[in-house]
C-alpha positions as CSV (number, residue, x, y, z in Angstrom):
1,M,153.1,42.4,26.6
2,A,154.1,45.6,26.5
3,Q,157.9,44.8,27.8
4,E,157.9,42.6,24.8
5,L,156.9,45.0,22.5
6,A,159.7,47.9,23.5
7,I,162.4,44.9,23.5
8,A,161.0,44.3,19.9
9,A,160.9,47.7,19.2
10,T,164.4,48.3,21.2
11,S,166.1,45.8,18.6
12,E,165.2,47.2,15.4
13,L,166.7,50.5,16.7
14,F,169.6,48.9,17.1
15,A,169.4,47.0,13.9
16,R,168.8,49.9,12.3
17,V,171.9,52.5,14.0
18,L,174.0,49.8,13.2
19,E,173.9,49.7,9.5
20,T,174.5,53.5,9.4
21,P,178.0,54.2,7.4
22,A,179.4,56.2,10.4
23,V,178.7,53.3,12.8
24,Q,180.0,51.0,10.3
25,A,183.2,53.2,10.4
26,L,183.5,53.4,14.2
27,A,182.9,49.1,14.3
28,R,185.9,49.7,11.4
29,R,188.0,51.7,13.8
30,L,187.5,49.6,16.8
31,E,188.1,46.5,15.5
32,K,191.5,47.7,14.5
33,G,192.2,48.1,18.1
34,G,190.9,51.9,18.2
35,V,189.6,53.6,21.5
36,L,186.7,55.4,22.2
37,S,186.2,58.4,24.1
38,C,182.4,59.7,24.7
39,E,183.8,63.2,25.6
40,S,182.2,65.0,22.9
41,I,178.9,63.3,23.3
42,T,176.1,64.5,25.4
43,P,176.0,62.4,28.9
44,A,172.7,61.5,28.0
45,A,173.5,59.5,24.8
46,Q,176.8,57.6,26.3
47,P,174.5,54.9,27.6
48,F,172.8,54.4,24.4
49,L,176.4,54.3,22.6
50,A,177.8,51.7,25.0
51,A,174.4,49.5,24.6
52,A,175.1,49.9,20.8
53,L,178.7,49.2,21.1
54,R,177.5,46.2,23.2
55,H,175.0,45.0,20.0
56,L,178.3,45.6,17.8
57,F,180.3,43.5,20.0
58,P,179.1,40.9,21.8
59,N,181.8,39.3,22.8
60,R,184.4,41.8,23.4
61,T,184.6,43.6,27.0
62,I,183.6,47.3,27.1
63,V,185.0,49.4,29.8
64,V,183.2,52.6,30.6
65,V,184.4,55.4,33.1
66,T,182.5,57.5,35.0
67,E,183.2,61.2,36.9
68,G,181.9,59.1,39.8
69,L,179.8,57.0,42.2
70,K,176.3,59.2,41.1
71,T,177.0,59.5,37.6
72,Q,178.0,55.7,37.6
73,E,174.8,54.6,39.0
74,S,172.7,57.1,36.4
75,F,174.7,55.7,33.8
76,Q,173.8,51.9,35.0
77,Q,169.9,52.9,35.0
78,D,170.0,54.0,31.8
79,I,172.4,51.3,30.1
80,S,170.1,48.7,31.9
81,T,167.1,50.6,30.0
82,W,168.5,50.4,26.8
83,M,169.6,46.6,27.4
84,G,166.4,45.3,28.7
85,A,166.5,41.8,30.1
86,K,170.2,41.2,28.5
87,A,171.6,44.0,31.0
88,Q,175.0,43.0,32.3
89,P,177.0,45.5,34.7
90,L,179.2,46.9,32.6
91,F,181.4,48.3,35.2
């Protein structure tokens, strides 16, 4: 029951975030073939952004490049938390 509530809350969060003008502008840019660098996004927010992109573009491949194995493992854990049961490795 708690997991179902968490999944519902996360889905609602993504639905609201994806409707924001900033995310809609990002989506339009990426639809035109743009590349996104997460350099200016805090490391803690990067997995959330990757999960949001997965929600925006469920049929597209998303490539995430990290600094090293430790960063990759941490990123994978965080993205798994955001994606819940739908989590699939992004690397």
